[in-house]
Structure formats: C-alpha cells, structure tokens
C-alpha positions in Angstrom: 16.0 -4.7 4.3 12.5 -4.1 5.6 10.3 -1.2 4.4 7.0 -0.1 6.0 4.6 2.2 4.2 1.1 3.3 4.9 -1.6 1.6 2.8 -5.2 2.8 2.7 -7.7 -0.1 2.5 -11.1 0.9 1.2 -14.0 -1.6 1.0 -15.5 -1.9 -2.5 -19.3 -1.8 -3.1 -19.2 -5.2 -4.7 -17.0 -6.8 -2.1 -13.3 -6.8 -1.6 -10.9 -3.9 -0.9 -9.0 -1.4 -3.0 -5.6 -0.4 -1.7 -3.6 2.7 -2.4 -0.3 4.1 -1.0 0.0 7.9 -0.3 3.7 7.6 -0.7 3.4 5.9 -4.1 0.3 7.5 -5.8 1.1 5.6 -9.0 0.7 2.2 -7.2 -2.6 0.7 -6.3 -4.1 -2.8 -6.1 -7.1 -4.7 -4.8 -8.1 -8.0 -3.2 -11.1 -10.2 -2.8 -11.1 -9.8 1.0 -8.9 -8.0 3.6 -6.4 -10.9 3.8 -6.1 -11.1 0.0 -5.8 -7.3 -0.2 -3.0 -7.4 2.4 -1.1 -10.0 0.2 -1.7 -8.0 -3.0 -0.6 -4.8 -1.2 2.6 -6.3 -0.1 3.3 -7.6 -3.6 2.5 -4.2 -5.2 4.6 -2.3 -2.6 7.5 -4.7 -3.1 7.4 -4.2 -6.9 7.4 -0.4 -6.7 10.3 -0.4 -4.1 12.3 -2.9 -6.2 11.8 -0.6 -9.2 13.0 2.4 -7.3 16.1 0.6 -6.1 16.9 -0.9 -9.5 16.6 2.5 -11.1 18.6 4.3 -8.3 15.6 6.5 -7.5 15.2 7.7 -3.9 12.5 6.2 -1.9 10.0 8.6 -0.3 10.2 9.0 3.5 7.2 6.9 4.8 4.2 9.0 5.9 3.0 8.2 9.4 -0.5 9.4 8.5 -2.2 10.8 5.5 -5.7 12.2 4.8 -8.0 9.3 3.8 -11.3 9.3 1.9 -14.5 8.3 3.7 -14.8 4.6 4.2 -11.1 3.8 4.5 -10.2 1.3 7.3 -9.1 2.9 10.5 -6.6 2.7 12.1 -4.2 3.0 9.2 -2.7 -0.2 8.0 1.1 -0.3 7.4 2.3 -2.7 4.8 5.8 -4.3 5.3 8.0 -5.9 2.7 11.5 -7.3 2.8 13.8 -6.9 -0.2 
C-alpha cells in the first residue's frame, strides 16, 4: 500500500535540510542535502506509519497543505512510502 504525506523541508544554516511532517508532529529527520533528506524522510515516514499499523492506530488523513515556517521549500514536497 502506498502512503503520501506532506513533508516540510527547511534548509539548515550549516547545510543540509531538516524535515518535519505536519500530520506526524512527533516525527522529524534531517539530511546532508536535499536528496539525502528525501531518503531520510521516506525512512522516517515509513517507520511512523509502520508503528501506527502495528499498534492498530488510525493514520491521519493526509493534509494537502499546511502552514510552513519561513524558509521552507516551496512548493510543498510530498513523501511517498510503500508498506
């Protein structure tokens, strides 16, 4: 099954990107560059979805857009994972 959730990718002052998910505020990650941040985001998202499914917790309905802080990449980036 494929899941798509909004990820906010924000450049760090020292390089790389921080990533957070409005639908899963407890889950965040980072990467050395945008490609690495995308890989790390997919892994983090996969882990939180897997945890929800294993513990029979409902997954949130994916947001199509969410307020972002200044500096977040636009347009929004959706992260997809298969479970």
